[in-house]
C-alpha positions in Angstrom: 2.1 -13.8 -11.9 5.1 -16.0 -11.6 8.5 -15.0 -12.5 11.0 -16.8 -14.7 14.0 -18.2 -12.9 17.3 -16.6 -13.3 20.8 -17.8 -11.9 22.8 -15.6 -9.7 26.4 -15.6 -8.8 26.3 -17.1 -5.4 24.3 -20.1 -6.3 20.7 -18.7 -6.0 17.9 -19.3 -8.3 14.7 -16.9 -8.4 11.9 -18.1 -10.0 6.5 -9.3 -6.1 -2.0 -6.4 2.2 -3.3 -6.9 5.3 -3.3 -3.3 5.9 -3.9 -1.5 9.5 -5.7 1.5 9.8 -3.8 4.8 8.8 -3.5 7.2 11.6 -2.6 10.9 12.0 -2.2 12.8 15.2 -5.7 13.6 15.0 -7.6 11.1 13.6 -7.4 7.5 12.0 -9.2 5.9 8.7 -9.9 2.4 7.5 -9.1 0.8 5.3 -5.7 1.9 4.3 -6.0 0.4 0.6 -8.8 -1.1 -1.5 -8.0 -3.2 -4.9 -11.1 -3.8 -6.8 -11.6 -5.4 -10.3 -14.3 -4.0 -12.5 -15.9 -4.7 -16.1 -16.5 -1.5 -18.3 -20.1 -0.3 -17.4 -20.1 -1.7 -13.8 -20.6 0.4 -10.7 -19.1 -0.2 -7.2 -19.7 1.4 -3.9 -17.4 1.4 -1.0 -17.1 3.0 2.4 -14.2 4.9 4.0 -14.3 4.9 8.1 -13.0 7.9 10.0 -12.5 8.2 13.7 -12.0 11.5 15.6 -9.3 10.7 18.2 -9.4 14.3 19.6 -11.2 15.5 22.7 -12.7 18.5 20.4 -15.0 18.4 17.6 -13.4 18.0 14.0 -14.3 18.7 10.5 -13.0 16.3 7.8 -12.5 17.4 4.3 -12.7 14.4 1.6 -11.1 14.8 -1.8 -9.8 12.5 -4.6 -6.4 12.8 -6.1 -4.5 10.7 -8.8 -1.1 9.4 -8.2 1.6 7.7 -10.2 4.4 5.5 -8.7 8.1 7.1 -8.2 11.2 5.2 -7.4 11.5 1.6 -6.4 10.4 1.8 -2.8 6.7 2.3 -3.1 6.8 6.1 -3.2 4.0 8.1 -5.0 3.6 11.4 -6.8 0.2 12.9 -6.4 -1.1 14.8 -9.3 -2.7 18.1 -9.4 -6.2 18.1 -7.7 -7.9 19.7 -10.8 -6.7 16.5 -13.1 -10.0 14.9 -13.1 -9.6 12.6 -16.2 -9.8 8.8 -15.8 -10.8 7.4 -12.5 -11.6 10.7 -10.5 -14.0 11.5 -13.3 -15.6 8.2 -12.6 -16.1 8.7 -8.9 -18.8 10.4 -6.6 -18.2 11.1 -3.0 -21.4 11.0 -0.6 -20.0 14.2 0.9 -16.8 16.1 0.7 -17.1 17.1 4.4 -17.9 15.5 7.7 -18.1 16.8 11.0 -17.5 14.4 13.9 -17.8 14.7 17.8 -14.8 13.9 20.0 -14.1 10.1 19.7 -16.9 9.7 17.3 -16.8 7.3 14.3 -18.1 8.5 10.8 -18.4 6.6 7.3 -18.2 8.4 3.8 -19.4 6.4 0.9 -17.8 6.5 -2.2 -18.8 5.3 -5.8 -17.1 4.0 -9.0 -18.9 4.3 -12.1 -16.8 2.7 -15.0 -17.9 3.9 -18.5 -18.7 1.5 -21.0 -15.7 2.8 -23.3 -13.3 2.7 -20.6 -9.9 1.3 -21.6 -8.8 -1.6 -19.8 -5.9 -1.4 -17.5 -4.9 -0.2 -14.0 -6.3 3.3 -12.6 -5.1 4.6 -9.3 -6.3 7.5 -6.8 -6.2 8.4 -3.3 -9.1 9.4 -1.2 -7.7 12.0 1.1 -8.9 13.1 4.5 -7.9 16.3 5.9 -8.8 17.5 9.5 -9.5 20.9 10.8 -10.7 22.3 14.3 -12.3 25.7 13.4 -15.8 24.5 14.9 -17.7 25.6 11.7 -18.3 24.0 8.3 -18.5 27.2 6.3 -15.4 29.0 4.7 -12.0 28.2 4.2 -10.0 26.4 7.2 -6.5 25.7 7.9 -6.0 22.0 7.5 -4.1 20.3 10.4 -3.3 16.8 9.0 -4.3 14.7 6.0 -4.0 10.9 5.4 -5.5 8.9 2.4 -6.8 5.7 1.4 -5.1 4.2 -1.8 -7.6 3.0 -4.3 -6.4 0.6 -7.1 -9.1 -0.1 -10.0 -8.7 -2.8 -12.6 -10.8 -2.3 -15.6 -11.0 -5.9 -16.9 -10.4 -6.6 -20.5 -7.0 -7.6 -22.2 -4.7 -6.5 -19.0 -2.0 -8.2 -17.5 1.3 -7.4 -15.5 4.5 -8.4 -16.9 6.9 -8.9 -14.4 10.8 -9.2 -14.9 13.5 -9.4 -12.4 15.7 -6.3 -13.2 18.3 -7.0 -10.3 18.7 -9.3 -7.4 21.6 -8.7 -4.7 22.8 -9.0 -1.4 24.2 -5.9 0.6 26.1 -8.2 2.7 29.8 -8.3 2.5 30.0 -12.0 3.7 27.6 -14.9 3.1 29.2 -17.0 5.8 26.5 -16.3 8.7 22.6 -16.3 8.6 20.5 -14.4 8.5 21.4 -13.0 4.9 19.5 -10.0 3.6 18.6 -10.1 -0.1 16.9 -7.8 -2.5 14.9 -8.4 -5.5 14.0 -5.3 -7.9 10.7 -6.3 -9.9 9.8 -4.4 -13.0 6.2 -4.5 -14.3 5.8 -3.8 -18.0 2.3 -4.5 -18.1 -0.8 -2.3 -18.2 -2.1 -3.4 -14.6 -0.8 -3.9 -11.2 -0.1 -7.0 -9.8 1.5 -9.2 -6.9 4.6 -10.8 -8.3 4.7 -14.6 -7.3 7.9 -16.6 -7.1 10.5 -18.1 -4.8 14.0 -18.0 -3.9 15.9 -21.2 -4.0 19.0 -21.7 -2.0 21.5 -24.4 -3.4 24.7 -25.5 -2.1 27.7 -25.7 -4.4 26.6 -29.1 -5.7 23.3 -27.9 -6.9 21.4 -29.4 -3.9 18.4 -27.1 -2.9 18.7 -26.5 0.9 16.4 -23.7 1.4 13.2 -22.4 -0.6 12.0 -18.8 0.4 8.9 -17.0 -0.8 9.5 -14.0 -2.8 6.7 -11.7 -2.0 5.8 -12.5 1.6 4.7 -8.8 2.3 2.4 -8.9 -0.8 3.9 -6.0 -2.5 2.0 -4.5 -5.5 3.9 -3.4 -8.4 2.2 -0.6 -10.6 2.4 -0.6 -14.4 5.5 1.0 -15.8 7.2 1.0 -12.5 9.7 -1.2 -10.5 9.7 -2.1 -6.9 12.3 -3.4 -4.3 11.3 -6.5 -2.4 13.3 -7.4 0.7 13.8 -11.1 1.4 15.8 -12.6 4.4 17.3 -16.0 4.4 17.3 -17.4 7.9 17.4 -20.9 9.0 15.3 -22.4 11.9 16.9 -22.5 15.5 19.5 -25.3 15.1 22.4 -26.8 17.1 26.0 -25.9 16.6 27.3 -27.3 13.4 23.9 -27.6 11.6 22.3 -25.7 8.7 23.4 -24.5 5.2 27.1 -24.0 5.6 27.6 -27.0 7.8 26.1 -28.9 4.8 28.6 -27.5 2.5 31.5 -28.6 4.7 30.1 -32.2 5.0 29.6 -32.1 1.2 33.2 -31.3 0.9 34.1 -34.1 3.2 32.1 -36.6 1.1 33.6 -35.4 -2.1 37.1 -35.9 -0.9 
């Protein structure tokens, strides 16, 4: 969804994953995130790959836990495991424990079955994998590490993200040199997550556009009723001495005079 333009004090106009495998010390999982759209009544089956990176057999315990966003830097709060309402209630795991030999890879299938009466909007859980090395699949075990895959589910219907620019600023004390680090704080007032789409236009003192920077190169997702900081770096290509944005400003002043 594109964002409306807004004028900022230092002549900026502002019209936010490839995910690597997650790794703990004992194992890794893939993918790190899955984002799917489903209609009410539709079923979807996915797979979670687990690799035992240790030299000993390990047991992997799989569970589902809801989360909500916290703060503006992409943090999550994971809710109590016994909260099964919504997406956890619609999900089934092929198994909740998997034993792998040293350096072996295994796959756990999971299924989402959206009810016909499901409310349109966004639903969010983590599929957690925890490792233990007790050598048995029976009884309580100490868990050594835990990592999770984030699952974003959009139930189709009357759904839409609604992005606004809450703030836009630079932490730089001086704008005389490049690169300059910029930050946009994007709020989502809609009922589903999305990837904000927009651009930053750099203008000189006379309104001429001298640089256009994509707003959301990192493909940041903003969840409903939350906000997220997006970092933007303004930097020019390698240029010779006396070229670039600031030399253009000087030249404009010379022409003006």
